[in-house]
C-alpha positions in Angstrom: -17.8 -0.4 13.2 -17.7 -1.3 9.4 -14.9 -3.4 8.0 -13.7 -0.3 6.0 -13.5 1.8 9.2 -11.7 -1.0 11.0 -9.1 -1.2 8.3 -8.4 2.5 8.1 -8.4 2.6 12.0 -5.8 -0.2 12.1 -3.6 1.6 9.5 -3.5 4.6 11.8 -3.2 2.9 15.2 -1.1 -0.2 14.4 1.9 1.7 13.2 5.3 0.2 13.8 7.5 2.6 15.9 10.5 0.3 15.8 12.0 -1.0 12.6 12.4 -4.7 11.9 16.0 -5.4 10.8 17.8 -8.6 9.9 21.5 -9.0 10.5 22.4 -7.8 7.0 20.3 -4.6 7.4 21.8 -3.9 10.9 25.3 -4.3 9.5 24.4 -2.0 6.6 23.0 0.6 9.0 26.2 0.5 11.2 28.4 1.0 8.1 26.3 3.8 6.6 27.9 7.3 6.7 25.3 9.2 4.7 21.5 9.5 4.3 20.3 7.1 1.7 17.8 9.7 0.4 20.0 12.9 0.2 23.4 11.2 0.0 24.8 13.6 2.6 26.5 12.9 5.9 24.1 12.6 8.7 23.2 11.7 12.3 21.6 8.5 11.1 18.4 6.9 12.2 16.7 3.7 11.1 14.2 4.9 8.6 11.3 2.4 8.1 7.8 1.9 6.9 5.5 2.7 9.9 2.9 0.3 8.6 4.9 -2.8 8.1 8.0 -2.1 10.2 10.2 -2.9 7.1 13.6 -1.1 7.3 14.4 1.2 4.3 17.8 2.5 5.1 20.0 4.9 7.2 18.5 8.4 6.9 18.9 11.8 8.4 16.3 12.8 11.0 14.8 15.3 8.6 14.2 12.7 5.9 13.0 10.2 8.4 10.3 12.7 9.7 9.2 13.5 6.2 8.9 9.8 5.2 7.0 9.0 8.4 4.3 11.6 7.6 3.7 10.3 4.1 0.3 9.0 3.2 -0.3 5.4 4.2 -2.0 4.0 1.1 -3.0 0.4 0.6 -3.9 -0.7 -2.9 -6.8 -3.2 -3.2 -7.3 -4.9 -6.6 -10.5 -6.2 -8.1 -10.2 -7.9 -11.5 -12.5 -6.1 -13.9 -13.9 -4.2 -10.9 -14.6 -1.0 -12.9 -17.2 -2.9 -15.0 -19.0 -4.7 -12.1 -17.8 -4.9 -8.5 -17.0 -1.2 -8.0 -20.8 -0.4 -8.3 -21.5 -2.5 -5.2 -18.4 -1.3 -3.4 -19.3 2.4 -3.9 -22.8 1.8 -2.5 -21.3 0.1 0.6 -18.5 2.7 1.1 -21.0 5.6 0.9 -22.9 4.1 3.8 -19.7 4.3 5.9 -18.5 7.8 4.9 -18.1 10.2 7.8 -16.1 13.3 8.7 -12.8 11.3 8.8 -13.4 8.7 6.1 -14.3 10.1 2.7 -15.0 8.4 -0.6 -13.3 9.8 -3.6 -14.0 8.5 -7.1 -12.0 8.8 -10.3 -14.1 7.8 -13.2 -14.0 7.6 -16.9 -17.7 8.2 -17.1 -20.7 7.7 -14.8 -20.6 3.9 -15.2 -16.9 3.2 -15.5 -14.6 3.9 -12.5 -10.8 4.0 -12.6 -10.2 4.1 -8.9 -12.0 4.6 -5.6 -10.2 6.0 -2.5 -11.6 5.5 1.0 -10.1 7.0 4.1 -8.6 10.2 5.3 -5.8 12.5 3.9 -3.0 10.3 5.4 -4.4 6.8 5.5 -6.5 5.3 2.8 -7.5 2.3 0.8 -7.3 2.7 -3.0 -9.5 0.2 -5.0 -8.1 -0.4 -8.5 -9.1 -2.5 -11.4 -6.3 -5.0 -12.1 -7.8 -5.6 -15.6 -6.6 -2.2 -16.6 -3.0 -3.3 -15.9 -3.2 -6.6 -17.7 -3.7 -7.5 -21.3 -5.3 -10.9 -20.5 -8.2 -12.3 -18.6 -7.9 -14.2 -15.3 -8.2 -17.6 -17.1 -5.3 -16.8 -19.4 -3.2 -15.6 -16.5 -3.9 -18.8 -14.5 -2.9 -20.9 -17.5 0.4 -19.0 -17.8 1.3 -20.0 -14.2 2.9 -23.2 -15.6 5.5 -20.9 -17.0 6.6 -20.0 -13.5 7.3 -23.3 -11.6 9.5 -21.6 -9.0 6.7 -19.2 -8.1 4.3 -22.1 -7.8 6.7 -24.1 -5.7 7.4 -21.4 -3.2 4.1 -19.5 -2.9 1.3 -22.0 -3.6 2.6 -25.1 -1.9 
């Protein structure tokens, strides 16, 4: 099985049926009297992300069901991917396309891709070019990390 199929398979089969709540979230749930989406009184349930298990809020059963069926999309970023890496990625993804996992391209032209989707209608990987979201190159971004000492202290050490 290819790495791409393994990832989309895991998205589908490793869903979290029970939410993960900390004490604060559990207290918030117990005190809630209305759906956090519709703001109407409800028979509340613990609405959560079925991929990560992260609790979102107290919701009515209807909203919980709708949210649970939403597409599971995982963004994957390549810096300047549309000008280089995406060409190799597309070749590899096409080799693993089947009846369930499709490749969908959004391109500016035949050489420049904006995004690549791989997966099925309700679970997919979306490959994006981070350079399209940033005004600087990676070297400039790395130099600016000195401006964020707390981030460096908590994440990189």
